VOVEXVO-649927 format. One record per residue (C-alpha): x, y, z; residue number from 0; residue in one letter. Coordinates in steps of 0.5 Angstrom, whole numbers, plus 500, padded with zeros to 3 digits. Layout:
BEGIN
  xx  yy  zz pos code
   X   Y   Z NUM    A
...
This chain:
BEGIN
  xx  yy  zz pos code
 231 778 066   0    M
 229 774 072   1    T
 222 775 075   2    Q
 223 776 083   3    A
 219 779 089   4    L
 221 785 093   5    P
 226 785 098   6    A
 234 786 100   7    L
 241 784 100   8    G
 248 782 104   9    A
 251 776 107  10    D
 245 772 110  11    A
 248 771 117  12    E
 251 778 117  13    A
 244 781 115  14    E
 241 778 121  15    A
 245 781 126  16    L
 245 788 123  17    S
 241 794 123  18    L
 245 799 119  19    E
 245 802 112  20    S
 250 805 108  21    A
 257 807 112  22    P
 255 808 120  23    E
 262 811 122  24    A
 267 806 123  25    A
 275 807 122  26    P
 276 806 114  27    Q
 282 804 110  28    A
 286 810 106  29    A
 283 806 100  30    S
 279 800 098  31    S
 277 798 091  32    T
 272 792 089  33    K
 271 790 081  34    L
 268 784 078  35    F
 265 782 071  36    I
 260 777 071  37    E
 257 774 065  38    G
 250 769 065  39    A
 247 765 060  40    I
 240 762 061  41    G
 233 759 059  42    N
 226 761 061  43    A
 221 756 060  44    S
 214 760 058  45    Q
 208 759 061  46    R
 203 762 055  47    Y
 208 761 049  48    L
 210 754 046  49    P
 217 756 046  50    E
 222 758 051  51    S
 227 764 051  52    R
 234 765 052  53    N
 237 769 057  54    L
 244 773 056  55    G
 247 778 061  56    R
 254 781 062  57    A
 255 786 068  58    S
 261 790 070  59    L
 261 792 078  60    D
 265 797 081  61    F
 266 800 088  62    S
 271 805 091  63    H
 272 808 097  64    S
 278 813 098  65    A
 280 818 104  66    R
 281 825 101  67    L
 284 828 107  68    S
 284 827 115  69    P
 276 826 116  70    G
 274 827 109  71    L
 272 820 105  72    R
 269 819 098  73    A
 265 813 096  74    V
 263 811 089  75    I
 259 805 087  76    S
 257 803 080  77    D
 254 797 076  78    R
 253 797 068  79    L
 249 791 065  80    D
 248 789 058  81    Q
 242 785 058  82    I
 239 781 053  83    H
 233 780 051  84    P
 231 787 054  85    R
 225 789 057  86    D
 219 793 053  87    A
 221 800 054  88    G
 228 799 057  89    A
 235 799 054  90    D
 239 793 053  91    E
 245 797 056  92    T
 243 800 063  93    V
 248 804 068  94    N
 246 804 075  95    S
 250 809 079  96    L
 248 806 086  97    R
 252 811 090  98    E
 257 817 090  99    A
 258 821 096 100    Y
 263 825 101 101    L
 263 823 108 102    S
 266 828 113 103    W
 268 826 120 104    Q
 273 830 124 105    P
 279 826 127 106    E
 276 823 134 107    G
 269 826 133 108    A
 263 823 134 109    N
 259 827 129 110    T
 259 825 121 111    V
 256 829 115 112    L
 255 825 109 113    E
 252 828 102 114    F
 251 825 095 115    G
 247 819 093 116    R
 247 814 099 117    I
 244 807 099 118    N
 241 808 106 119    L
 238 801 108 120    R
 235 799 114 121    Y
 232 793 117 122    G
 234 786 119 123    P
 229 782 115 124    G
 231 777 109 125    Y
 225 777 104 126    G
 221 784 106 127    Y
 223 790 110 128    N
 218 795 112 129    P
 223 800 115 130    T
 227 800 109 131    D
 224 807 107 132    F
 228 809 101 133    F
 227 802 097 134    R
 221 804 093 135    D
 223 805 085 136    G
 231 804 086 137    S
 232 798 082 138    L
 233 799 075 139    R
 234 792 073 140    V
 233 785 075 141    L
 238 780 074 142    T
 237 775 080 143    T
 231 773 084 144    A
 236 773 091 145    D
 233 778 095 146    P
 240 780 098 147    F
 243 781 092 148    A
 237 786 090 149    L
 238 790 096 150    R
 245 791 094 151    E
 244 793 087 152    N
 239 798 087 153    R
 240 806 087 154    L
 241 810 093 155    G
 238 817 094 156    S
 241 823 094 157    V
 241 826 101 158    M
 244 830 106 159    L
 245 825 112 160    R
 248 827 119 161    A
 250 822 125 162    Q
 251 823 132 163    R
 255 817 135 164    L
 256 814 142 165    W
 258 808 145 166    T
 251 804 145 167    E
 247 808 140 168    G
 247 813 134 169    S
 242 818 132 170    L
 241 820 125 171    S
 237 825 120 172    L
 237 824 113 173    A
 234 829 108 174    L
 232 827 101 175    S
 230 833 096 176    P
 225 832 090 177    K
 230 833 084 178    L
 226 830 078 179    A
 218 829 077 180    D
 218 822 074 181    R
 223 816 072 182    P
 228 816 066 183    N
 228 810 062 184    P
 234 812 059 185    D
 240 807 060 186    G
 245 812 062 187    W
 241 816 066 188    S
 242 818 073 189    L
 235 816 074 190    D
 234 821 080 191    L
 226 821 078 192    G
 226 814 081 193    S
 229 816 088 194    T
 228 823 089 195    N
 221 825 086 196    H
 219 827 092 197    R
 221 831 099 198    D
 223 826 104 199    R
 226 826 111 200    A
 228 820 116 201    L
 230 820 123 202    I
 233 814 126 203    A
 235 812 133 204    L
 239 806 134 205    G
 240 803 141 206    S
 245 797 143 207    Q
 242 794 150 208    F
 247 789 151 209    S
 251 784 146 210    Q
 245 780 145 211    R
 240 786 143 212    V
 240 791 138 213    S
 234 796 136 214    S
 232 802 132 215    R
 226 807 132 216    V
 225 811 126 217    L
 220 816 124 218    V
 219 817 116 219    Y
 216 823 113 220    K
 215 824 106 221    E
 211 830 102 222    D
 204 829 102 223    G
 203 824 107 224    R
 203 824 115 225    S
 209 821 119 226    P
 210 813 119 227    T
 213 810 125 228    L
 217 804 125 229    G
 222 800 129 230    A
 226 794 128 231    N
 230 789 133 232    L
 235 783 133 233    T
 236 779 139 234    A
 241 773 140 235    L
 237 768 143 236    L
 243 763 144 237    S
 249 761 141 238    D
 246 758 135 239    A
 239 762 134 240    A
 238 769 133 241    T
 231 773 132 242    A
 229 779 128 243    H
 223 783 127 244    A
 221 790 124 245    E
 214 794 124 246    W
 211 800 121 247    T
 205 804 122 248    R
 203 809 117 249    G
 197 812 113 250    S
 197 812 105 251    E
 193 809 100 252    P
 193 801 099 253    D
 197 798 094 254    L
 192 797 089 255    L
 190 804 089 256    S
 197 806 087 257    R
 197 801 082 258    T
 191 804 078 259    L
 192 811 080 260    A
 185 811 084 261    L
 183 817 088 262    P
 183 813 094 263    A
 182 815 101 264    S
 188 814 106 265    K
 188 808 111 266    A
 192 807 117 267    T
 195 800 117 268    R
 201 796 119 269    N
 207 792 116 270    R
 211 787 120 271    F
 216 782 119 272    V
 219 777 124 273    G
 223 771 124 274    G
 228 766 127 275    V
 235 764 124 276    T
 238 758 127 277    Y
 246 756 125 278    T
 249 749 126 279    T
 256 747 127 280    L
 256 744 120 281    G
 255 751 117 282    K
 248 750 115 283    L
 243 756 117 284    S
 236 756 116 285    L
 231 762 117 286    T
 224 762 117 287    A
 220 769 117 288    E
 213 771 117 289    Y
 211 777 113 290    Q
 205 782 113 291    Y
 203 788 109 292    N
 197 791 111 293    G
 196 795 104 294    F
 197 789 100 295    G
 191 785 097 296    L
 187 780 101 297    S
 186 774 098 298    Q
 179 775 097 299    S
 181 782 093 300    S
 186 778 089 301    W
 181 773 087 302    S
 176 778 085 303    A
 181 781 080 304    L
 182 774 077 305    G
 177 776 071 306    A
 182 782 069 307    A
 189 778 069 308    P
 192 784 066 309    A
 191 788 072 310    T
 193 783 076 311    Q
 200 783 073 312    L
 200 790 073 313    A
 199 790 081 314    Y
 205 785 081 315    L
 209 789 077 316    R
 208 795 081 317    E
 209 791 088 318    A
 216 789 085 319    L
 218 797 083 320    R
 216 799 090 321    L
 219 793 093 322    Q
 213 791 097 323    E
 210 785 099 324    L
 204 784 094 325    A
 199 779 098 326    P
 197 781 105 327    R
 201 775 108 328    Q
 207 771 106 329    A
 212 766 109 330    Y
 219 765 107 331    L
 224 760 108 332    I
 231 762 107 333    Y
 237 756 107 334    V
 245 757 106 335    T
 250 752 107 336    Q
 257 753 107 337    K
 262 748 104 338    S
 256 743 101 339    L
 260 737 099 340    W
 266 740 097 341    L
 270 746 101 342    K
 269 752 096 343    N
 262 750 094 344    L
 256 754 097 345    D
 248 753 097 346    L
 243 758 098 347    S
 236 757 097 348    A
 229 760 099 349    Y
 222 758 098 350    L
 217 764 098 351    R
 209 762 100 352    L
 203 766 099 353    N
 198 762 104 354    P
 192 765 101 355    G
 193 762 094 356    D
 198 757 096 357    H
 203 759 090 358    S
 210 759 091 359    R
 217 761 088 360    L
 223 757 089 361    A
 230 759 088 362    W
 236 755 089 363    V
 244 757 087 364    E
 250 753 087 365    L
 256 757 087 366    R
 263 754 087 367    H
 269 759 089 368    H
 276 760 087 369    W
 281 765 089 370    P
 279 770 083 371    S
 273 766 080 372    F
 266 764 082 373    D
 262 759 078 374    V
 254 758 080 375    S
 248 755 077 376    L
 241 758 079 377    Q
 234 755 078 378    L
 228 759 079 379    Q
 221 756 079 380    Q
 214 759 079 381    N
 209 755 082 382    M
 201 756 083 383    G
 194 756 079 384    R
 193 760 073 385    A
 191 766 077 386    T
 195 766 083 387    S
 201 770 085 388    E
 206 766 082 389    F
 202 762 077 390    G
 200 768 073 391    I
 208 770 072 392    L
 210 769 064 393    P
 216 765 066 394    D
 215 758 069 395    R
 222 756 070 396    R
 229 760 069 397    I
 235 756 069 398    V
 242 760 069 399    Q
 249 759 069 400    V
 254 765 071 401    L
 261 766 071 402    G
 264 772 076 403    T
 271 774 075 404    Y
 274 779 081 405    Y
 280 783 080 406    F
């Protein structure tokens, strides 16, 4: 299984211009089905063991949207993964019911009601999304280090969502109740304890100021904590450049206290992401992004944990589970190139840098497309000193070959 850091998903260029999550009322076809199977084999070189380990995976991914009657639509999205070797305490076969909900919008009306498990995604950030409030605990398995794929493969939360739409904006309210006390590791579980283990509510107001600028203001509240305020923004700077930003401010325990279950007092701090994407006429897209998490460890605090590497690893695992930024600050460079050398050969790559300890995570994918089949080669390298964020990870290098067949 791939070691990765928290983040998101969708096509890179489209995501930079989008502030939306699961369906924001648009005309729908009567029925839409997507189905693919994927197989992967690979090898991971170990940092602390002399021998490498072999990796294998088979996945079945299914999504379907159907109009049941005028104004009523049903959506289901599911993924089944067979993974070898399995993680400690996890099943080899894991099913993830990502979405299953009903959407009702009367013909010609501007009001939409949705109920069920909905994958509610907010924020234009590439590698970190402070305003994506429903991200924590939603990943059942990790099959890639690509943040966009992680965002697509996660579980949705059971909620009731109401939206009011108008020409230049929208207002939505999402209510997500507590349905279980703790996560369920059983591979066939709905795992409501990961997504619905507390009462939560989110209000989001979106505005389209012009064809070049979109924004969203959010207020999030969960049981036992004061409200968190958030905002995100995308702006078209030129025909080739776009900018994006996300910000939240709230009061909660820091990430280390949550990892160690310490009775720490809450602090009011900020999270922030800001970036610029430039796309050339040759289909090369380059994104530079700055990331900040006021609840993450500073470099001095991380270094102080150096005498307890088990605690450092537990901290990184908790950051990954919550899809949080582990260090206080980080940088991300994300690159895509369509038709690299060959017409249907695409390159995707990113480099994440921790400026505090200078450790890096590099990930590269080459993917060739045929009408119904893809073949891709993925390489991930974790680099840094033994006690750094990426230098402490057990896997030093991961190489995988994947084949995907689309029905």
